[in-house]
C-alpha positions in Angstrom: 37.2 20.2 -94.2 37.8 20.1 -90.5 39.3 16.8 -89.1 37.5 15.1 -85.9 37.6 17.0 -82.6 40.4 14.7 -80.8 43.0 16.0 -83.6 42.4 19.9 -84.2 41.5 20.9 -80.8 40.7 20.4 -77.0 37.5 18.5 -76.3 35.6 18.1 -72.9 35.5 14.3 -73.8 39.3 13.8 -74.8 40.2 15.8 -71.7 38.3 13.5 -69.4 39.5 10.3 -71.5 43.0 11.3 -71.0 42.6 12.4 -67.4 41.1 8.9 -66.6 43.5 7.4 -68.3 46.3 9.0 -66.4 47.9 10.3 -69.8 49.5 13.8 -69.2 50.2 16.2 -72.2 49.9 19.9 -72.7 46.2 19.3 -72.6 46.0 18.4 -69.0 49.1 20.2 -67.1 47.9 20.0 -63.6 47.7 16.2 -62.1 45.0 15.4 -59.3 47.2 15.3 -55.8 46.1 11.3 -56.3 48.1 11.4 -59.1 51.4 12.9 -57.6 51.1 10.8 -54.5 50.8 7.8 -56.9 54.4 8.9 -58.8 55.7 9.5 -55.6 55.2 6.6 -53.5 56.1 4.5 -56.9 59.7 6.8 -57.2 59.9 6.2 -53.1 59.3 2.6 -54.1 61.9 2.0 -56.4 64.4 3.6 -54.1 63.2 2.0 -51.1 65.5 -1.6 -51.6 68.9 0.1 -52.7 69.4 1.5 -48.8 70.8 -1.1 -46.2 69.4 0.8 -43.3 66.0 0.8 -45.2 66.1 -2.8 -45.9 67.0 -3.5 -42.6 64.4 -1.6 -40.7 61.5 -3.2 -43.0 63.1 -6.7 -41.5 63.4 -5.4 -38.1 59.4 -4.3 -38.2 58.4 -7.5 -39.7 59.8 -9.4 -37.6 58.8 -7.6 -34.7 55.2 -7.6 -36.4 55.3 -12.1 -36.8 56.2 -11.6 -33.2 53.4 -9.8 -31.4 51.0 -11.3 -34.1 51.8 -14.8 -32.9 51.2 -13.6 -29.2 48.0 -11.9 -29.5 46.6 -15.0 -32.0 47.9 -17.2 -28.9 46.0 -14.9 -26.2 42.9 -14.6 -28.6 42.8 -18.8 -28.7 43.4 -18.9 -25.2 40.5 -16.3 -24.1 38.0 -17.9 -26.3 38.7 -21.4 -25.0 38.6 -19.9 -21.5 34.9 -18.6 -22.1 33.7 -21.8 -23.8 35.0 -23.9 -21.2 33.2 -21.8 -18.5 29.8 -21.9 -20.3 30.5 -25.5 -21.1 31.1 -26.1 -17.4 27.8 -24.0 -16.4 25.6 -25.7 -18.9 27.2 -29.4 -17.9 26.3 -28.3 -14.2 23.0 -27.3 -15.4 22.8 -30.5 -17.5 22.9 -32.9 -14.4 20.7 -30.7 -12.8 18.1 -31.4 -16.1 19.2 -35.6 -15.6 17.8 -35.0 -11.7 14.8 -33.7 -12.5 14.2 -35.7 -15.2 15.1 -39.3 -12.8 12.1 -37.3 -10.6 10.1 -37.6 -13.5 9.5 -33.8 -13.7 10.6 -33.1 -17.2 11.0 -35.1 -20.4 14.1 -36.8 -21.8 14.1 -33.7 -24.5 15.8 -31.1 -21.8 18.6 -33.5 -20.3 19.6 -34.5 -24.4 19.9 -30.9 -25.3 21.3 -29.4 -22.4 24.5 -32.6 -22.5 24.9 -31.8 -26.5 25.4 -28.3 -25.5 27.8 -28.7 -22.7 30.0 -31.0 -24.8 29.5 -28.7 -28.1 31.3 -25.9 -26.0 33.6 -28.5 -24.2 34.6 -29.6 -27.4 35.1 -25.7 -28.9 37.4 -25.2 -25.8 39.4 -27.9 -26.2 39.8 -26.7 -30.1 40.6 -23.2 -28.7 43.2 -24.3 -26.4 44.5 -27.0 -29.1 45.2 -24.4 -31.4 47.0 -21.9 -28.7 49.3 -24.6 -28.0 50.1 -25.1 -31.5 53.4 -23.6 -32.9 53.2 -21.3 -36.0 54.6 -22.7 -39.5 57.7 -21.1 -41.0 
């Protein structure tokens, strides 16, 4: 009596299962390009830390990228703070105009309150962005 398909001859189910699991033997002689790349990167990764030049290069690149990241983060906070400040100032000027209209009984108090609240909110966002830009990074 013949045994299961998995032990006596090659079957499509076993071939697919072995390929997905990453088991290669005489039945699956040609691994895919992705598998070859994974094996190559594993070998390179093991050997990368053994060279002084490689370690020094990685440390230098890491320091450079941290420095550039800090500068970009600071610039981002300053630019967003500037936009929030400009919008807050424009809304605050409009709030003064709305108050003058309210004093002349030409508009409602709701519009004045809304303009003041928006101006304060945008100015608060600007203050927070400038505060974050000034903050030193944790080491």
